C-alpha positions as CSV (number, residue, x, y, z in Angstrom):
1,M,0.0,0.0,0.0
2,S,1.4,3.5,-0.9
3,F,2.0,6.1,1.6
4,L,-0.8,8.4,0.2
5,A,-3.2,5.5,0.2
6,E,-2.3,4.8,3.7
7,V,-3.1,8.3,5.0
8,A,-6.1,8.8,2.8
9,G,-9.2,8.6,5.0
10,H,-7.2,10.0,7.9
11,Y,-7.4,13.6,6.7
12,L,-8.7,16.1,9.3
13,P,-12.4,16.8,8.5
14,Y,-13.4,20.5,8.4
15,S,-15.5,21.7,11.4
16,D,-16.2,25.1,12.8
17,A,-15.0,23.7,16.1
18,L,-11.4,23.6,14.8
19,E,-11.1,27.3,15.4
20,T,-10.6,28.7,18.9
21,I,-12.3,32.1,19.1
22,E,-10.9,34.3,22.0
23,P,-13.6,36.4,23.7
24,D,-11.8,39.7,23.2
25,E,-10.1,39.0,19.9
26,H,-12.2,41.5,17.9
27,E,-10.6,44.2,20.1
28,T,-7.2,42.9,19.0
29,F,-8.3,43.1,15.4
30,E,-9.4,46.7,15.8
31,K,-6.0,47.6,17.4
32,I,-4.2,45.9,14.4
33,A,-6.3,47.9,11.9
34,Q,-5.7,51.1,13.8
35,L,-1.9,50.5,14.0
36,M,-1.7,49.6,10.4
37,G,-3.9,52.6,9.5
38,H,-1.4,54.8,11.4
39,G,1.5,53.2,9.5
40,A,-0.3,53.8,6.3
41,D,-0.8,57.5,7.1
42,T,3.0,57.8,7.9
43,V,3.9,56.2,4.6
44,H,1.3,58.3,2.7
45,A,3.0,61.4,4.1
46,K,6.5,60.0,3.1
47,Y,5.6,59.3,-0.5
48,K,2.9,61.9,-0.9
49,R,0.4,59.3,-2.1
50,P,-1.4,56.3,-0.5
51,V,0.3,52.9,-0.8
52,R,-0.7,49.4,0.4
53,I,0.2,48.8,4.1
54,S,1.7,45.5,3.0
55,H,3.0,44.3,-0.3
56,A,3.3,47.9,-1.4
57,K,5.8,47.8,-4.2
58,A,4.8,45.6,-7.2
59,H,7.4,44.1,-9.5
60,G,4.9,42.3,-11.7
61,V,1.2,42.5,-12.8
62,V,0.3,39.7,-15.2
63,R,-2.5,37.9,-16.9
64,A,-2.4,34.1,-16.2
65,K,-4.4,30.9,-16.2
66,L,-5.1,28.4,-13.5
67,R,-5.6,24.9,-15.0
68,V,-7.1,22.2,-12.7
69,A,-5.4,18.8,-13.1
70,Q,-7.2,16.3,-15.2
71,E,-7.4,13.6,-12.6
72,L,-7.6,14.2,-8.8
73,P,-8.5,11.8,-6.0
74,P,-11.7,12.8,-4.1
75,E,-9.9,14.4,-1.2
76,L,-8.2,16.9,-3.6
77,A,-11.2,17.5,-5.9
78,Q,-12.7,20.1,-3.7
79,G,-14.0,23.7,-4.1
80,L,-12.7,25.4,-7.2
81,F,-10.6,22.3,-7.9
82,A,-13.6,20.0,-8.0
83,K,-14.0,19.9,-11.8
84,A,-11.1,18.2,-13.7
85,G,-9.5,20.2,-16.4
86,R,-11.4,23.4,-15.6
87,E,-9.5,26.6,-16.5
88,Y,-9.7,30.0,-14.8
89,D,-8.4,33.4,-15.7
90,V,-6.2,34.9,-13.0
91,I,-4.8,38.3,-12.2
92,V,-1.4,37.9,-10.5
93,R,0.4,40.6,-8.6
94,L,4.0,40.0,-7.5
95,A,5.4,42.3,-4.8
96,H,7.8,42.5,-1.9
97,T,6.2,42.2,1.6
98,P,6.7,45.6,3.4
99,G,4.4,48.5,3.1
100,E,7.1,50.8,1.7
101,L,8.6,51.5,-1.7
102,L,12.1,50.3,-0.8
103,D,15.3,50.4,-2.9
104,D,15.7,46.8,-4.2
105,R,19.5,47.2,-4.2
106,K,19.7,48.1,-0.5
107,V,17.0,46.1,1.2
108,S,16.0,42.6,0.5
109,T,12.8,41.4,2.1
110,P,10.4,38.4,1.6
111,R,8.3,38.5,-1.5
112,G,4.7,37.6,-2.2
113,I,2.3,36.6,-4.9
114,A,-1.4,37.7,-4.8
115,M,-3.8,35.8,-7.1
116,K,-7.3,36.9,-8.0
117,I,-9.0,33.9,-9.7
118,L,-12.0,35.1,-11.8
119,G,-15.4,33.5,-12.1
120,V,-15.3,30.8,-9.5
121,P,-18.4,28.7,-9.1
122,G,-20.1,28.0,-5.7
123,E,-21.3,29.7,-2.6
124,L,-19.3,32.8,-1.7
125,L,-18.0,33.7,1.7
126,Q,-20.2,36.4,3.2
127,Y,-18.2,39.0,5.0
128,P,-19.3,42.6,5.7
129,G,-17.8,45.2,3.5
130,Q,-16.2,42.8,1.0
131,E,-16.8,43.2,-2.7
132,N,-17.5,39.6,-3.9
133,G,-21.1,39.2,-5.1
134,A,-21.2,42.7,-6.6
135,G,-21.2,41.5,-10.2
136,A,-18.2,39.2,-9.7
137,A,-17.4,35.9,-8.0
138,N,-13.6,35.8,-7.4
139,Q,-11.3,33.8,-5.2
140,D,-8.2,35.6,-3.8
141,F,-5.1,33.9,-2.4
142,V,-2.1,35.7,-0.9
143,F,1.2,33.8,-0.7
144,D,4.6,34.7,0.7
145,T,8.0,33.2,0.7
146,G,8.4,30.9,3.7
147,K,6.2,28.1,4.9
148,A,5.3,29.7,8.3
149,F,4.4,33.1,9.6
150,I,6.5,35.1,12.1
151,A,3.8,35.2,14.7
152,P,1.4,32.5,15.9
153,G,-1.7,34.6,16.1
154,A,-3.3,38.1,16.1
155,R,-2.3,39.1,19.6
156,S,1.4,38.3,19.0
157,F,1.3,39.8,15.5
158,L,0.1,43.1,17.0
159,Q,3.2,43.3,19.3
160,A,5.6,42.2,16.5
161,F,4.1,44.7,14.0
162,K,4.4,47.8,16.2
163,P,8.1,48.6,15.4
164,N,7.4,48.1,11.7
165,A,4.5,50.5,11.7
166,E,5.8,53.1,14.1
167,I,9.6,53.1,13.4
168,A,10.5,51.6,10.1
169,P,8.8,54.3,7.8
170,H,11.1,56.9,9.5
171,L,14.3,55.1,8.8
172,S,16.3,55.7,5.6
173,D,16.8,53.0,3.0
174,T,20.5,53.2,3.8
175,T,19.9,52.4,7.4
176,K,17.5,49.6,6.5
177,G,20.2,48.4,4.1
178,V,22.7,48.0,6.9
179,V,20.1,45.9,8.9
180,S,19.3,43.9,5.8
181,D,23.0,43.1,5.1
182,L,23.6,42.0,8.7
183,S,20.4,39.9,8.8
184,R,21.0,38.4,5.4
185,G,24.6,37.4,6.5
186,T,23.3,35.7,9.7
187,N,20.5,34.0,7.8
188,A,23.0,32.6,5.3
189,V,24.8,30.9,8.2
190,L,21.6,29.5,9.6
191,H,20.5,28.3,6.1
192,A,23.8,26.5,5.7
193,V,23.0,24.3,8.7
194,G,19.4,23.7,7.6
195,L,17.8,26.4,9.8
196,N,16.4,29.8,9.3
197,S,15.0,32.8,11.2
198,G,11.7,34.2,9.9
199,K,12.3,37.4,11.8
200,L,15.8,37.9,10.3
201,D,14.5,36.9,7.0
202,F,12.0,39.8,7.1
203,F,14.9,42.2,7.0
204,G,17.5,40.0,5.2
205,H,15.9,37.8,2.7
206,P,18.4,36.2,0.3
207,F,19.0,38.0,-3.0
208,L,17.0,35.5,-5.2
209,H,15.2,36.1,-8.5
210,P,11.5,36.5,-7.4
211,L,10.2,34.2,-10.1
212,S,12.4,31.4,-8.9
213,E,11.0,31.3,-5.4
214,Q,8.5,29.0,-3.7
215,Y,5.5,30.7,-2.2
216,Y,3.1,29.5,0.6
217,S,-0.2,30.5,2.2
218,Q,1.5,30.1,5.6
219,T,-2.0,30.0,7.2
220,P,-4.6,27.3,6.9
221,Y,-7.8,27.4,4.9
222,R,-10.9,25.3,4.6
223,Y,-10.5,22.9,1.7
224,G,-14.1,21.8,1.1
225,T,-14.5,18.7,3.3
226,Y,-11.0,19.1,4.7
227,V,-8.4,21.7,5.9
228,A,-5.2,22.6,4.0
229,K,-2.4,25.0,3.4
230,F,-1.4,26.0,-0.2
231,G,1.9,26.4,-2.1
232,I,3.0,27.7,-5.5
233,L,6.2,25.9,-6.7
234,P,8.1,26.7,-10.0
235,T,8.2,23.9,-12.5
236,T,9.4,25.0,-15.9
237,P,13.1,24.6,-16.7
238,G,13.6,28.4,-17.2
239,L,12.3,29.1,-13.7
240,L,14.3,26.3,-12.1
241,A,17.5,27.6,-13.8
242,L,17.0,31.0,-12.2
243,D,17.5,29.4,-8.8
244,N,21.1,28.5,-9.7
245,Q,22.0,31.9,-11.1
246,A,23.5,34.8,-9.2
247,F,21.0,37.5,-8.8
248,E,21.8,41.2,-8.1
249,P,19.1,43.9,-8.6
250,K,20.2,46.2,-11.4
251,D,18.6,49.4,-10.1
252,E,16.3,50.6,-7.3
253,N,13.4,48.7,-9.0
254,G,15.6,45.7,-9.8
255,L,13.1,43.0,-9.0
256,R,10.7,44.6,-11.5
257,T,13.4,45.0,-14.1
258,D,14.4,41.3,-13.9
259,V,10.8,40.0,-13.9
260,R,10.0,42.0,-17.0
261,E,13.1,40.8,-18.8
262,F,12.4,37.2,-18.0
263,L,8.7,37.2,-18.9
264,A,9.3,39.1,-22.1
265,Q,11.1,36.1,-23.4
266,H,9.8,33.1,-21.5
267,D,6.6,31.4,-20.4
268,A,6.4,30.5,-16.7
269,E,4.5,27.7,-15.0
270,Y,4.0,26.8,-11.3
271,A,2.5,23.9,-9.5
272,F,-0.4,25.0,-7.3
273,C,-0.2,22.5,-4.4
274,V,-2.3,21.5,-1.4
275,Q,-1.1,20.2,1.9
276,L,-4.0,18.5,3.7
277,A,-4.1,18.5,7.5
278,T,-4.2,15.1,9.1
279,D,-3.9,16.0,12.8
280,A,-5.2,19.0,14.7
281,E,-2.3,18.9,17.2
282,K,0.6,18.3,14.8
283,M,-1.0,20.7,12.3
284,P,-2.5,23.5,14.5
285,I,-5.1,25.9,13.1
286,E,-4.3,28.7,15.5
287,D,-0.5,28.7,15.4
288,A,0.8,30.2,12.1
289,T,4.4,29.7,13.2
290,A,4.0,25.9,13.0
291,E,5.2,24.2,9.9
292,W,3.0,21.2,9.1
293,P,5.2,18.0,8.8
294,E,5.5,17.1,5.1
295,D,6.6,13.6,6.0
296,V,3.0,13.1,7.3
297,S,1.2,15.0,4.5
298,P,3.2,16.3,1.6
299,Y,2.3,19.2,-0.8
300,R,0.4,17.7,-3.7
301,Q,-0.3,19.4,-7.0
302,V,-3.9,20.1,-7.9
303,A,-3.5,22.7,-10.7
304,S,-1.0,24.6,-12.8
305,L,-0.5,28.4,-12.7
306,V,0.5,29.3,-16.3
307,I,1.9,32.8,-17.1
308,P,2.5,33.3,-20.8
309,R,5.2,35.6,-21.9
310,Q,4.2,39.3,-21.8
311,D,5.2,42.7,-20.6
312,A,4.9,42.0,-16.8
313,Y,4.7,45.6,-15.7
314,T,3.1,48.5,-17.7
315,P,2.0,51.9,-16.3
316,E,-1.6,51.1,-17.4
317,R,-1.6,47.7,-15.6
318,A,0.0,49.2,-12.5
319,A,-2.7,51.9,-12.3
320,Y,-5.4,49.4,-12.9
321,V,-4.3,47.0,-10.1
322,E,-3.9,49.8,-7.6
323,G,-7.6,50.1,-7.6
324,L,-8.1,46.4,-6.7
325,S,-7.8,44.7,-3.3
326,F,-6.5,41.2,-2.8
327,S,-8.3,40.0,0.3
328,P,-9.0,36.7,2.1
329,A,-12.6,38.1,2.2
330,H,-12.9,37.4,-1.5
331,A,-13.3,33.6,-1.3
332,L,-15.6,30.7,-1.7
333,A,-17.1,29.3,1.5
334,A,-15.3,26.1,0.5
335,H,-12.0,27.9,1.0
336,R,-12.7,30.0,4.1
337,P,-9.6,31.3,5.8
338,L,-9.0,29.8,9.2
339,G,-7.2,30.8,12.4
340,S,-6.6,33.9,14.4
341,L,-4.4,35.6,11.9
342,N,-6.8,35.0,9.0
343,R,-9.7,36.3,11.1
344,A,-7.6,39.4,11.8
345,R,-6.9,39.8,8.1
346,L,-10.6,39.5,7.2
347,Y,-11.2,42.5,9.4
348,A,-8.1,44.6,8.8
349,Y,-7.9,44.1,5.0
350,T,-11.5,45.2,4.6
351,V,-11.1,48.3,6.8
352,L,-7.7,49.3,5.2
353,S,-8.8,48.6,1.7
354,A,-11.7,50.9,2.1
355,K,-9.4,53.6,3.5
356,R,-7.0,53.3,0.6
357,R,-9.7,53.4,-2.0
358,E,-11.2,56.5,-0.4
359,E,-7.7,58.2,-0.5
360,L,-7.3,57.1,-4.1
361,G,-10.8,58.3,-5.1
362,A,-11.4,54.8,-6.4
363,A,-14.8,53.1,-6.4
364,R,-15.2,49.7,-4.8
365,R,-15.0,47.1,-7.6
366,E,-14.2,43.5,-8.4
367,P,-13.2,42.5,-12.0
368,A,-15.6,40.3,-13.8
369,S,-13.4,39.6,-16.8
370,I,-9.7,39.3,-17.5
371,D,-10.3,41.8,-20.4
372,E,-10.6,44.5,-17.8
373,V,-6.8,44.2,-17.2
374,P,-5.0,46.4,-19.8
375,A,-3.3,44.3,-22.4
């Protein structure tokens, strides 16, 4: 009997009881939104325009396809992956993690990929203030480098984020660059012995080509009948080759420069993977710092994210995507975000997105067609 056949049937069934709701956690969510809003005001004053409080600087905005695998076992054929071979249009935004427009040559931080999958079938998550259902039915996923988050839950995240919101925007890129160099050097030593520090990585992420990296949801989601985390892993030879090449940002927007150069000449494809939970203790819902053991439940491919060659960053696309929000509130009920951090995101993203749209003078909207993205 194969390993997967052996664990099949032992996957953790989804239940509302898997989440532990703290009686005062909404107060924590409000404090997070207030703190992030204050940080957004500081950054607004710095750049003389509103920017996203996280994933502020984009280095790619592309049209893509998500193609569901032709044959999936029942435990993987869930939600938007239920129909074999189904194809979805996707808007993909690549960005670094911080809520500042940092010089890529000086500061290297974790990167992220935000996906907006258009026209998903099924019951939508109902969350106050979210745009889904207003003429569009979309599924958003937000991924970052690293399999786990730097804080277990909302309360600890509030404490960890304070210096970032209150101090970091006032520091120069040169000062941040010194911290980044020191952190990156220490992390290189840790990586050499098979370890890493998420906190150091936030300031000193290795200089890697952003298209060559692996991206993860870090937090759990409902997966139809089950519970899962998600991953996006590069598969095409051109992407895999980037991982073995020296990478040095060419200019202050060096990540963008290299993404545009690569996608102007190459197609890119990633495996969209699912890691199903098997044990609520070994794979906790409320601790986002916990890596789920892959020897118990590996990441398994359910779809392909296909990015055809194109100009990956034009002024028209950049302007268009600034009016969009990528939020866990845009979701199918079958893929509801789980855990304290995700509950905080549901609240804070909705509040902060509305604030940014108001400052931009942009109406609330969700795209109904990929043709809305400037070609």
